[in-house]
Structure formats: C-alpha cells, structure tokens
Residue, then its C-alpha position, 0 to 999 in steps of 0.5 A: m483197419s488191420e490190427r497192424r495198421a492200428l498199432a502204427e497209428r497208436f505209435l504216431d499218436h505217441l509221437a504227436v502227444e508225448r514227443r510233440l513232433s511236428p505234423r510234417t515229421i509225423d507224416a514222414y514216420r507214417d509214410d516210412i512205417g506204411r511202406l513196410a506195412q504195405a510190403i508185409d500185407s500179404d498176410p494181414t493176420r500176422g502182427w509186427d512181431a512176425v517181422s524178422a531182421e531178414r524180412l526187414r533186410s529184404f524190404i530195404a533191398a527191394e526199396h533200393r532196387d525201386g530207386q530209393s536213395p541210401k539217404s532216404l532208406a537210412r531215414r526209413l530205417s530210423a523210423i522203423r527202428s523207433f517204432f519197434r523200440w516203442q513196441l519193445r517198451e510196450g511189451l508188444v514184441r520181444a526184440n527189435p528186428a531193425d537193430g543191426v539192419r543197415a541202409p545201403r552205403a551212399p557213394r561218397k562224393l569226391p571233392n572238386v579240386l584245381d589241378a596244379d596248373e589251374m592253381g598256379a594260374f589262379l595264384e598269379l595275381p598282379q602285385g599291388a597294395g591295399i586290398a590287392a596285397r591282402d587278397r594275395a596273402m589270403l589266397e597264398l595262405f589258404y592254399s599253402s596251409a589248407l586252412r578252413l574258412s573259419e580258421l582263416t577269418t579268425l586268424r590274428w597276427g599273433n598266430l603267425d610265425l613268419d620267421d619259422g613259417l608256422v601258423r597256429v589255428d584253432g580248428k573244429g572242437g576247439k582243437t589247436r594245431v600248428v601247420p607250415v606256411g610256404r615260402q610264397a605265402r610268407e612273402a605275401l604275408r610280409a608284404w601285406k603286414s608292412e602296410s596293415s595293422a600288425a598288432l598281435d591281436a589284430p585280424v590278419f585279414p580285415g574287412r570293412g571297418g577293420a574287423a575280421i573279414s566275414a566268411r561271405g566276404v571271403q567267398a565273394r572275393l574268391k569268386t571275383l578273383a577267379q573270374r579276373q584270372g580267367l578261371w570259370k570253375r566255381v571257386h570257393p574256400h574249401l576248394l583251395r583246402h581240397s586242392c592243397a590236400s590232394h596235391l600234398l598227397e599226390s606228391s608225398g603219399n603220406l596220408r598221416a601227415v596230410q591228416e595232421m595238417l588238415g586237422h581231421a580227427d579220423i583218418a577215414t575223412t582224409q582217405i577221400y583224397t586217396h580216391l582223388d589221387f587214384q583218379h589222377l593216376a587212372k587218367v595218366y594211365d589211360s592216356a599213356h599206357p600202350r595197353a590202355k589206349r583205346r582204338 
C-alpha cells in the first residue's frame, strides 16, 4: 500500500472511531477519496500535499465527462474537503486544495404546471353540499392564494377575512404573511362556511372526526377529483401553488409581488417561474412567428 493510500486509511479510521460514522458512510468516503487517489497514482512517490486546486478541478471535470452527476460530484468534493481538512489539522498539508473548488451546477428542474385551460376545467366542480362544498372551497383557495399544503391543513377560520378577501398564513420558519383571496374562492368558502363549524379556532378544512384534514387526505382528494374531472396528469398540492405562481407572473411580470405572495425568503427561488414563463413564450413564438415556423 502506498503512503498516500495508507494516509487515507488513517482518515477513515478517524471517521469510524472518533466521529462514529456508519460503515456505509465510511465506504462512501473510501470510494470518493479512492477515486482521487486512482486519478493521481501516476506518480505514487508524491504525497497528498502535491494535490493543487487546479489538479482537483481537472479531476472533477474528468469525472463529470465520465458521466458522474453534479449531485454525486458535490458529495465527492465534500468527502475530499473533509479529508484535507483533517490533514490540515494534523499538520500534514499546508492548505486545503478543495476550498473554493465547486462541483458543476445541476440543471434546475422546472416544476410542472397546469395551463389556464386545464386549471379552469379542474376547478369546474359540480355544486354540492358537505364534502363537495369543502373540496370546492379547498381547491379554489389553493389556486387563488398559492398556499403550501401545510399552510392549508393548519388554516383556521380566524385566519380568514372573507369581506376584505385576505388570508393570514403561518409559513416556513414561523413567518406570517397575508395574501389575497380571489372572488370565486371567497364565494366557495362562504358556501362551505354556512354549513360547517365556523368557530374562529375551528379548522377550515376538517377531515374525519372534525380534526384538520391530514396532508395525505388532501393529496388523496386531489387525485380523486382530478380523475373525476378527466384530468389524467399527476395532480398534487404543490402543482396548484406552482400553477398560481406561473399564471400570476405570466400576466403581471411582477416577480417581487409573486415572491411576497409565495413567502419565498430569496427571490432566486421565485425566479424559477421566469423560466416557465419563457418556455410558454418560446412555444407561442415557435407556433406563431413566421420566421420560427419549421418547414
């Protein structure tokens, strides 16, 4: 065993004994560090201190070309960074070459949305009482106010102001925000309120036994209602939130307002909807512009 690989084994022993990591995690570290050792084994006489940031970037680039995903490479870099951090503490190297080296950026997966026609068809539920009235109010509020699933299931009547068309929700990190409620959602909520327990501390959308409907219960109802409406896409709570955000941005172009409505701490999170809007524009362009039409 080369001196370089022996040092790697010392580090793995440190992970097992002092940090008490699981055997599976240690095997992952062994594989990640071993891949780098294999890549630089052309000169086994040189130690780990000979690995520079440039050499490490070349290694990551080669791994990427060989088909490693950005997520796998980020994990590999994390393991290598920890290895060199340990060597730095032990006085074995003078610097950590992994500091400042980044994995390739993963392409951001765009959320699916329903277009306006699909959403309109989905929301055209038949009028009814009981569960039908509850479901109608639930769907309308979901789409109208772009609520998260957890925000909807914890909603109480005291959080709603149907006269002014506002709802107060407790979002991520305990942050409270107030968002508008559309006309059709207010009408559906009033119809549901007239036949349900409207006490201020009562859940707006109860499930069995009168307690707030569960997240799984909402997901099951959406799936059932989508099939009834002839919509065979995978419909889930976040799809309605995504669709609301996309339609708002498409119509207004006001990214800051959409960010505030969604309760995003960072506008970069909201900017994903600008990509959806561009996709829509590109489709319109391809179908309508004389110079874009393919022969």
